[in-house]
Residue frames relative to the residue before (quaternion, step in Angstrom):
aa qw qx qy qz dx dy dz
X 1.0000 0.0000 0.0000 0.0000 0.00 0.00 0.00
X 0.2797 -0.7706 0.5546 0.1429 3.51 -0.81 1.02
X 0.2499 -0.8064 0.5242 0.1116 3.59 -0.43 1.22
X 0.4644 0.7083 -0.4303 0.3123 3.54 1.27 -0.17
X 0.7563 0.3719 -0.1998 0.4999 3.59 1.05 -0.80
X 0.5231 0.6410 -0.4087 0.3853 3.58 1.26 -0.05
X 0.0829 -0.7769 0.6236 0.0276 3.57 -0.80 1.08
X 0.4331 -0.6950 0.4933 0.2933 3.58 -0.77 0.90
X 0.3516 -0.7268 0.5559 0.1977 3.57 -1.02 0.87
X 0.2586 -0.7597 0.5777 0.1490 3.56 -0.84 1.01
X 0.0126 -0.7970 0.6029 -0.0341 3.61 -0.75 1.04
X 0.5850 -0.5528 0.4472 0.3901 3.52 -1.32 0.25
X 0.4247 -0.6861 0.5244 0.2719 3.53 -1.03 0.75
X 0.6638 -0.4953 0.3792 0.4126 3.55 -1.25 0.33
X 0.6358 0.5296 -0.3308 0.4537 3.60 1.00 -0.73
X 0.6508 0.5103 -0.3162 0.4647 3.60 0.96 -0.82
X 0.6581 0.5026 -0.3043 0.4709 3.59 0.95 -0.85
X 0.6474 0.5219 -0.3159 0.4569 3.60 0.96 -0.81
X 0.6538 0.5040 -0.3090 0.4724 3.59 0.94 -0.86
X 0.6483 0.5173 -0.3173 0.4599 3.60 0.95 -0.87
X 0.6701 0.4909 -0.2985 0.4700 3.59 0.90 -0.88
X 0.6298 0.5287 -0.3366 0.4589 3.60 1.01 -0.74
X 0.6487 0.5069 -0.3182 0.4701 3.60 0.96 -0.84
X 0.6575 0.5013 -0.3093 0.4698 3.60 0.93 -0.87
X 0.6323 0.5399 -0.3232 0.4519 3.59 1.04 -0.75
X 0.6514 0.5053 -0.3082 0.4747 3.58 0.96 -0.86
X 0.6523 0.5080 -0.3121 0.4680 3.59 0.95 -0.85
X 0.6491 0.5184 -0.3201 0.4555 3.60 0.94 -0.83
X 0.6542 0.5083 -0.3140 0.4638 3.59 0.93 -0.88
X 0.6816 0.4843 -0.2897 0.4658 3.60 1.01 -0.76
X 0.7604 0.4207 -0.2149 0.4456 3.61 0.92 -0.84
X 0.5769 0.6340 -0.3846 0.3427 3.62 1.00 -0.65
X 0.6583 0.4917 -0.3505 0.4495 3.68 0.81 -0.75
X 0.6493 0.5097 -0.3254 0.4612 3.59 0.99 -0.78
X 0.6564 0.5037 -0.3131 0.4662 3.58 0.96 -0.82
X 0.6888 0.4746 -0.2995 0.4590 3.60 0.85 -0.90
X 0.6294 0.5227 -0.3423 0.4620 3.62 1.04 -0.66
X 0.6764 0.4789 -0.3086 0.4668 3.58 0.92 -0.83
X 0.6477 0.5082 -0.3201 0.4688 3.61 1.09 -0.62
X 0.6308 0.5566 -0.3425 0.4183 3.60 1.05 -0.71
X 0.0934 -0.8443 0.5206 0.0859 3.58 1.06 -0.75
X 0.8502 -0.1319 0.1034 0.4990 3.58 -1.03 -0.81
X 0.5722 0.6189 -0.3868 0.3740 3.63 1.07 -0.64
X 0.5611 0.6271 -0.3761 0.3879 3.56 1.13 -0.60
X 0.7600 0.3763 -0.1828 0.4973 3.60 1.07 -0.76
X 0.4166 0.7571 -0.4365 0.2504 3.59 1.29 -0.18
X 0.6787 0.5019 -0.3096 0.4377 3.61 0.80 -0.95
X 0.6558 0.5071 -0.3137 0.4630 3.60 0.95 -0.84
X 0.6743 0.4876 -0.2977 0.4678 3.57 0.89 -0.91
X 0.6553 0.5136 -0.3191 0.4528 3.58 0.93 -0.87
X 0.6434 0.5252 -0.3169 0.4581 3.58 0.93 -0.88
X 0.6653 0.5005 -0.2991 0.4662 3.58 0.93 -0.91
X 0.6797 0.4933 -0.2929 0.4571 3.59 0.86 -0.96
X 0.6517 0.5164 -0.3137 0.4585 3.59 0.97 -0.85
X 0.6425 0.5184 -0.3197 0.4651 3.59 0.96 -0.84
X 0.6484 0.5126 -0.3136 0.4674 3.57 0.97 -0.86
X 0.6692 0.5023 -0.3109 0.4507 3.60 0.82 -0.95
X 0.6594 0.5056 -0.3114 0.4610 3.59 0.94 -0.87
X 0.6512 0.5159 -0.3173 0.4572 3.59 0.97 -0.83
X 0.6516 0.5088 -0.3124 0.4679 3.56 0.97 -0.85
X 0.6424 0.5245 -0.3288 0.4519 3.59 0.92 -0.87
X 0.6446 0.5204 -0.3182 0.4610 3.60 0.97 -0.84
X 0.6677 0.5031 -0.3013 0.4585 3.58 0.91 -0.93
X 0.6844 0.4886 -0.2973 0.4523 3.56 0.91 -0.90
X 0.6118 0.5390 -0.3494 0.4616 3.61 1.10 -0.62
X 0.6535 0.5022 -0.3073 0.4757 3.57 1.09 -0.65
X 0.4786 -0.6777 0.4296 0.3565 3.56 1.25 -0.33
X 0.3803 0.7345 -0.4856 0.2830 3.59 1.24 0.31
X 0.5437 -0.5875 0.4879 0.3480 3.54 -1.24 0.53
X 0.4562 -0.6975 0.4780 0.2775 3.58 -0.80 1.00
X 0.1549 0.7393 -0.6397 0.1424 3.55 -0.78 1.10
X 0.3356 -0.8093 0.4401 0.1969 3.55 -0.06 1.32
X 0.6489 0.5343 -0.3410 0.4208 3.61 0.93 -0.77
X 0.7352 0.4087 -0.2558 0.4764 3.61 0.66 -1.04
X 0.6159 0.5576 -0.3450 0.4367 3.56 1.06 -0.73
X 0.7114 0.4344 -0.2640 0.4853 3.60 0.81 -0.95
X 0.5906 0.5540 -0.3703 0.4552 3.58 1.07 -0.61
X 0.6723 0.4876 -0.2889 0.4763 3.58 0.96 -0.85
X 0.7152 0.4789 -0.2587 0.4385 3.58 0.88 -0.97
X 0.8016 0.3327 -0.1481 0.4741 3.59 0.85 -0.95
X 0.2244 -0.8139 0.5083 0.1700 3.60 1.27 -0.22
X 0.0477 -0.8622 0.5042 0.0134 3.58 0.56 1.17
X 0.5536 -0.5893 0.4780 0.3430 3.51 -1.30 0.43
X 0.7911 0.0477 -0.0096 0.6097 3.58 1.08 -0.74
X 0.1535 -0.7778 0.6055 0.0695 3.55 -1.02 0.89
X 0.1148 -0.7528 0.6456 0.0573 3.53 -1.05 0.86
X 0.1890 -0.8737 0.4411 0.0803 3.54 0.02 1.30
X 0.7770 0.2900 -0.2029 0.5205 3.62 1.15 -0.21
X 0.8160 -0.0259 0.0801 0.5718 3.61 0.80 -0.98
X 0.3803 -0.7712 0.4673 0.2056 3.58 -0.30 1.27
X 0.6628 0.5180 -0.3032 0.4476 3.54 1.02 -0.81
X 0.7235 0.4410 -0.2495 0.4689 3.59 0.78 -1.01
X 0.7380 0.4264 -0.2268 0.4714 3.60 1.05 -0.68
X 0.6208 -0.6314 0.3109 0.3454 3.59 1.25 0.27
X 0.5028 0.6332 -0.4531 0.3755 3.62 1.12 0.41
X 0.7829 0.1827 -0.0906 0.5878 3.59 1.21 -0.40
X 0.1811 -0.7666 0.6089 0.0930 3.56 -0.99 0.90
X 0.3184 -0.7958 0.4838 0.1772 3.57 -0.13 1.31
X 0.6276 0.5566 -0.3445 0.4215 3.60 0.99 -0.78
X 0.7476 0.3671 -0.2037 0.5146 3.60 1.04 -0.76
X 0.7915 0.3594 -0.1633 0.4666 3.58 0.80 -1.02
X 0.5176 -0.6536 0.4122 0.3676 3.60 1.23 -0.17
X 0.6361 -0.5516 0.3908 0.3721 3.56 -1.33 0.10
X 0.1306 -0.8635 0.4789 0.0897 3.58 1.24 -0.45
X 0.7811 -0.4348 0.1988 0.4017 3.46 0.35 1.39
X 0.6522 -0.5733 0.3132 0.3844 3.59 1.08 0.63
X 0.5052 0.6803 -0.4076 0.3403 3.59 1.27 0.10
X 0.5500 0.6867 -0.3700 0.2984 3.59 1.21 -0.38
X 0.6620 0.4902 -0.3193 0.4686 3.60 1.18 -0.29
X 0.5851 0.5432 -0.3684 0.4762 3.57 1.30 0.25
X 0.7048 -0.4573 0.3120 0.4435 3.62 -1.23 0.19
X 0.0706 0.8044 -0.5875 0.0534 3.57 -1.21 0.49
X 0.3233 -0.7345 0.5712 0.1722 3.53 -1.41 -0.01
X 0.1860 -0.6712 0.6868 0.2077 3.48 -1.42 0.25
X 0.2861 -0.7808 0.5361 0.1451 3.56 -0.66 1.14
X 0.6886 -0.4996 0.3378 0.4027 3.57 -1.27 0.33
X 0.7024 0.4471 -0.2714 0.4827 3.61 1.11 -0.60
X 0.6357 -0.5672 0.3155 0.4179 3.61 1.28 0.24
X 0.4869 0.6473 -0.4453 0.3817 3.60 1.25 -0.11
X 0.1698 -0.7707 0.6072 0.0925 3.57 -1.06 0.80
X 0.0956 -0.7606 0.6406 0.0443 3.56 -1.04 0.90
X 0.0457 0.7852 -0.6169 0.0298 3.60 -0.91 0.89
X 0.6711 0.4997 -0.3709 0.4030 3.55 -1.25 0.47
X 0.4453 0.7247 -0.4270 0.3069 3.57 1.27 0.28
X 0.1211 -0.7979 0.5897 0.0291 3.54 0.13 1.28
X 0.4332 -0.6599 0.5379 0.2958 3.56 -1.14 0.55
X 0.0679 0.8317 -0.5412 0.1037 3.54 0.42 1.27
X 0.2992 -0.7586 0.5547 0.1653 3.57 -0.79 1.01
X 0.6413 -0.5679 0.3551 0.3743 3.56 -1.18 0.49
X 0.5808 0.5826 -0.3880 0.4156 3.58 1.17 -0.29
X 0.6415 0.5308 -0.3219 0.4507 3.57 1.21 -0.43
X 0.3001 -0.7432 0.5677 0.1880 3.55 -0.74 0.99
X 0.6167 0.5751 -0.4064 0.3517 3.54 -1.20 0.47
X 0.5611 -0.6123 0.4578 0.3172 3.50 -1.36 0.20
X 0.2637 -0.7264 0.6123 0.1672 3.53 -1.19 0.64
X 0.2179 -0.8233 0.5146 0.0999 3.60 -0.35 1.26
X 0.0610 -0.7844 0.6172 0.0043 3.56 -1.03 0.88
X 0.2136 -0.7066 0.6457 0.1951 3.51 -1.32 0.35
X 0.1198 -0.7689 0.6261 0.0499 3.55 -0.95 0.96
X 0.1255 -0.7749 0.6176 0.0473 3.57 -0.81 1.06
X 0.4085 -0.7789 0.4262 0.2115 3.57 -0.36 1.29
X 0.8200 0.1764 -0.0844 0.5379 3.60 1.04 -0.61
X 0.5700 -0.6452 0.3730 0.3459 3.57 1.11 0.63
X 0.8572 -0.1532 0.1227 0.4762 3.51 -1.02 -0.86
X 0.5360 0.6191 -0.4130 0.3986 3.61 1.19 -0.35
X 0.5601 -0.6279 0.4324 0.3242 3.58 -1.14 0.64
X 0.5670 0.0002 -0.7802 -0.2642 1.50 -2.45 0.12
X 0.3046 -0.7804 0.4946 0.2315 3.64 1.26 -0.24
X 0.4109 0.6739 -0.4835 0.3786 3.52 0.80 1.14
X 0.5005 -0.6575 0.4773 0.2990 3.55 -0.89 0.98
X 0.8325 0.1432 -0.1841 0.5026 3.56 -1.00 1.00
X 0.5913 0.4361 -0.4094 0.5408 3.56 1.20 0.58
X 0.8073 -0.0308 0.0328 0.5884 3.60 0.29 -1.21
X 0.6897 0.3767 -0.2750 0.5539 3.59 1.30 -0.05
X 0.0797 -0.7947 0.6015 0.0143 3.55 -1.08 0.79
X 0.2381 -0.7506 0.6026 0.1297 3.55 -0.97 0.92
X 0.0438 0.8039 -0.5882 0.0763 3.57 -0.63 1.14
X 0.2530 -0.7097 0.6278 0.1953 3.51 -1.37 0.25
X 0.1189 -0.7216 0.6672 0.1414 3.50 -1.27 0.46
X 0.4608 -0.6676 0.5051 0.2947 3.51 -0.87 0.95
X 0.0691 -0.8220 0.5653 -0.0057 3.56 -0.62 1.16
X 0.5670 0.5983 -0.3871 0.4132 3.56 1.24 0.27
X 0.7202 -0.3619 0.3212 0.4972 3.52 -1.30 -0.24
X 0.7265 -0.4641 0.2790 0.4230 3.58 -1.21 0.52
X 0.8733 0.0547 -0.0794 0.4775 3.52 -1.07 0.94
X 0.4586 0.6717 -0.4683 0.3452 3.60 0.96 0.82
X 0.6671 0.5207 -0.3022 0.4388 3.60 1.19 -0.30
X 0.3758 -0.7073 0.5533 0.2288 3.56 -1.02 0.85
X 0.3629 -0.6923 0.5779 0.2348 3.54 -1.08 0.75
X 0.3329 -0.7897 0.4780 0.1926 3.62 -0.42 1.18
X 0.5682 0.6124 -0.3994 0.3776 3.61 1.17 -0.21
X 0.6906 -0.4988 0.2675 0.4502 3.58 1.23 0.10
X 0.6706 0.5159 -0.3730 0.3810 3.51 -1.33 0.15
X 0.3605 -0.7846 0.4481 0.2318 3.58 1.24 -0.26
X 0.4910 0.6684 -0.4508 0.3300 3.61 1.16 0.25
X 0.4605 -0.6739 0.5164 0.2593 3.53 -1.25 0.54
X 0.2180 -0.7594 0.5956 0.1452 3.55 -1.23 0.49
X 0.5584 -0.6360 0.4351 0.3073 3.53 -1.22 0.56
X 0.6631 -0.4793 0.3938 0.4189 3.55 -1.30 0.33
X 0.8031 0.3000 -0.2271 0.4621 3.55 -1.02 0.85
X 0.5733 0.5793 -0.3906 0.4279 3.59 1.24 -0.05
X 0.3436 -0.7256 0.5608 0.2025 3.57 -0.94 0.94
X 0.0046 -0.7810 0.6236 -0.0336 3.54 -1.00 0.90
X 0.6269 -0.5313 0.3814 0.4235 3.62 -1.17 0.35
X 0.6076 -0.5892 0.3970 0.3552 3.56 -1.14 0.64
X 0.7663 -0.0540 0.0456 0.6386 3.56 1.06 -0.78
X 0.6326 -0.4937 0.4028 0.4403 3.55 -1.28 -0.10
X 0.6748 0.5400 -0.3406 0.3702 3.56 -1.20 -0.50
X 0.8549 -0.0467 0.0599 0.5131 3.56 -0.90 -1.01
X 0.6125 0.5438 -0.3551 0.4506 3.62 1.02 -0.74
X 0.6874 0.4867 -0.2841 0.4582 3.57 0.86 -0.98
X 0.6523 0.5176 -0.3204 0.4515 3.60 0.96 -0.84
X 0.6784 0.4773 -0.2915 0.4764 3.60 0.91 -0.89
X 0.6252 0.5385 -0.3312 0.4577 3.58 1.00 -0.81
X 0.6662 0.4984 -0.2968 0.4686 3.60 0.91 -0.92
X 0.6277 0.5363 -0.3283 0.4589 3.59 1.03 -0.81
X 0.6751 0.4947 -0.2918 0.4630 3.59 0.94 -0.89
X 0.7759 0.4103 -0.1941 0.4380 3.56 0.80 -1.03
X 0.5050 0.6583 -0.4432 0.3396 3.65 1.17 -0.01
């Protein structure tokens, strides 16, 4: 065997490979939650929003069957037993933080709640059943925590607060909805997100 042409091959040692794998493992553990959260997007909040909306609809249906006067604030307060109630102005009374959560369609200066699971509802006017029209609310699935983006963790909805079949459904078709029915706040993105949650 002629050793003149033999060149030693330089390879990584077992220690070098182990250190490299350990560094990659630490990076993966740190980055995977951020990647999975960004991939989940709005779906991450769907179950919380759906549960809240369903509870509200059921409570309203029960109240209307009893013949009670529709009053969204007292009705939801009774049904959801909030952790904190803001009876006049959600922003001033600490149910909504405009600097963090945004202005959310002007509903933040109306009554609202913080629920035990961290969900925040604002825009709950004390609308009586004699008043025709929709009562707009903003629901924030995780309160002050981010991302605080409409149609991601925040949803704008209306509940028909007028006499039967007086409210227009903004998702299109021009049909009317009955008192106590939840509908998207507007068409477009609101309607698409609302339909995704309620399917």
